[in-house]
C-alpha positions in Angstrom: 0.0 0.0 0.0 2.9 2.4 0.7 4.3 1.9 -2.8 0.9 2.6 -4.4 0.8 6.0 -2.6 4.3 6.8 -3.7 3.6 6.0 -7.3 0.3 7.9 -7.3 2.0 10.9 -5.8 4.8 10.8 -8.4 2.3 10.6 -11.2 0.4 13.5 -9.7 3.6 15.6 -9.3 4.4 15.0 -13.0 1.5 17.1 -14.3 2.5 20.4 -12.7 6.2 19.7 -13.3 5.6 19.2 -17.1 3.3 22.2 -17.2 5.8 24.4 -15.5 8.6 23.2 -17.9 6.4 23.9 -21.0 5.5 27.3 -19.7 9.1 28.3 -19.1 10.0 27.2 -22.5 7.2 29.0 -24.2 8.1 32.2 -22.2 11.7 31.9 -23.2 10.8 31.7 -26.8 8.5 34.6 -26.5 11.2 36.7 -24.8 13.6 35.8 -27.5 11.1 36.9 -30.2 10.5 40.2 -28.4 14.2 40.8 -28.0 14.7 40.2 -31.8 12.0 42.8 -32.5 13.6 45.3 -30.1 17.0 44.7 -31.7 15.5 45.3 -35.1 13.9 48.6 -34.0 17.1 49.8 -32.4 18.9 49.0 -35.6 16.4 50.9 -37.7 16.5 53.9 -35.4 20.3 53.8 -35.5 20.2 53.8 -39.3 17.8 56.8 -39.2 20.1 58.7 -36.9 23.1 58.0 -39.2 21.1 59.3 -42.1 20.2 62.4 -40.2 23.8 63.1 -39.1 25.0 62.6 -42.7 22.3 65.1 -43.8 23.5 67.6 -41.2 27.1 67.4 -42.5 26.0 67.8 -46.0 23.9 70.8 -45.1 26.9 72.5 -43.4 28.9 71.9 -46.5 26.3 73.3 -48.8 25.9 76.4 -46.5 29.7 76.9 -46.6 29.8 76.7 -50.3 26.9 79.2 -50.6 28.7 81.6 -48.3 31.9 81.3 -50.4 29.9 82.1 -53.6 28.2 85.0 -52.0 31.5 86.5 -50.9 32.9 86.1 -54.4 29.8 87.9 -55.9 29.9 90.7 -53.4 
């Protein structure tokens, strides 16, 4: 009778244990997916910032050229 109790309690413990393991795996995959999305967004924003910085440099160069032409014409 004691063995039966042990076996039944082990079988009963397997359900929550398996459920916990599956839940942890699912959450881990979800977190990995969300992290990938965040990394992609950060990369996109970084690319936009790089484009903006490049635009700023080009604008300064154009303003310098315009000022030089205005000085020559004056």
